[in-house]
Each structure stands twice: as structure tokens, then as C-alpha cells.
C-alpha positions, 0 to 999 in steps of 0.5 A: 846183343839186343833182346827182342820182345817175345810175341806169343805165336799161335799154332797154325798147323792142321785142324784137329778134331777139336777145331772141327767141332768148334767150327761146326758149332760156329757154322750153326750159330756164330753168336754162341758164347765161347763158354758154351762151345768149350763145354760142348767140345770138352775144352776149357774156355781159355783154350777154346778162345785161343783156338778160335783166335788162332783160326781168325789169325790164320784167316780160316774164320774170316768173319762172324756175320749174319745172313739176311733173307732177301724175301723178307727185305722185299726182294722176292726174285733172285737170279744167277746172271752170267755176264760177258762184257762187250769189251773185257778191258772196259773198266767203266762197264764192269764197274757199272754192272758189278756196282749195281745195287741189285748185285749181291755177289760177283764171281770172276769165272772161266768159260763163256761168261766173265762174271757170274752175278747173284742179283735180287729184285723186288719182282720180275719187272725189276729184274727185267730192268736190271738185265736191260741195264746190264745189256748196255755193257754186255750180254747176259744169260739168266736163271731165276733161282727157285729155291735156295735151301741148299745155299751156303752148305756148311763145311763142318756142321751137319748138312741138310738132307739134300734130296728132300730139300731139292724135291720140296715144293714151293709154298708160293703161288708166284708165277715165274717167267723165263728171262733172257 
């Protein structure tokens, strides 16, 4: 009879209130030290570290990352682009569009478009050129993003006040023209 080495298994059941509190803290600041998180939720450091490790193991926590401000990178115009390829089986066309450096996110969706793309550009002229490149491979429908204060809403941390964020006036004097 062969003895198998016991591998410690982390529990993977439903989230409890401690898990939710830990996630809320990490959503606000993923760099917060485990000891601080432990104090905030009332658990020991090792217990908190074990809970975070378990949530990573099961894929709930996918990454500890940073969020960059496109405007501060010189990308003043952001847009949501619906893209429908001329031919759904044209892999080269799809790769050209999805692999374009202006594309930040890509979602395969149902509906009239096959893809929803989030693109960033230096200005309206650059966005126009990106759309012309995409048009070689399919049709586009574009909406320029005016505000992104409510992007990436948290699951567990406190949510911002929605109505004031939606009604907030832009502080920029930039003029945006309609693009199709």
C-alpha cells in the first residue's frame, strides 16, 4: 500500500463575510499589506493570507494590477467601437483589428456586431484613421466616451454615487465631433 503525500487543500466553498471584506479592501487598494487587511477585518495575518491565497487558487482573484489613465499617457480620446467583419471567417482581418495598438479591450458579443472594442487615440484625427483602418476589414459604429468615472465598478467595495458622477460636467474645453 503506497502512502500518498498529503497536499494541503484550500477550502473553495462560498464566500463568507470575511472574504467579502477582504475583497472590498483589495478592490480599493490591491497593494495594501496583508497585516493591515487582517487588522481591518479582525483576523490573524496568516488566516488572512490563507484566504487571499485560496481566492487566487480558485481564480476569483485573477491579478493584482494597476490601472493607467489613458489621458495622462497622451491618449485624450477614447471610444467604444462596434465592429462587424466583412467575413466572419476572415482570421487575418480579425487579427488586424483586434491586434491594432489602439485597441485596449475586445469583447466578442451577440447582436449586430461581432466585437465591441475599447480604443484609445491621441485625438479625433487619430481615431478617424484607426476607424478607416478597421473599415478595410468590416463595418464600424462608434461612440466617443465622454466620461469614465463609473468604469470598472467594484463588486464589494463601496460604489460611487452614480447620479452625481453621471451629471458631472466635463472640465475639458475639448470639442468632440461625431464619428461613424
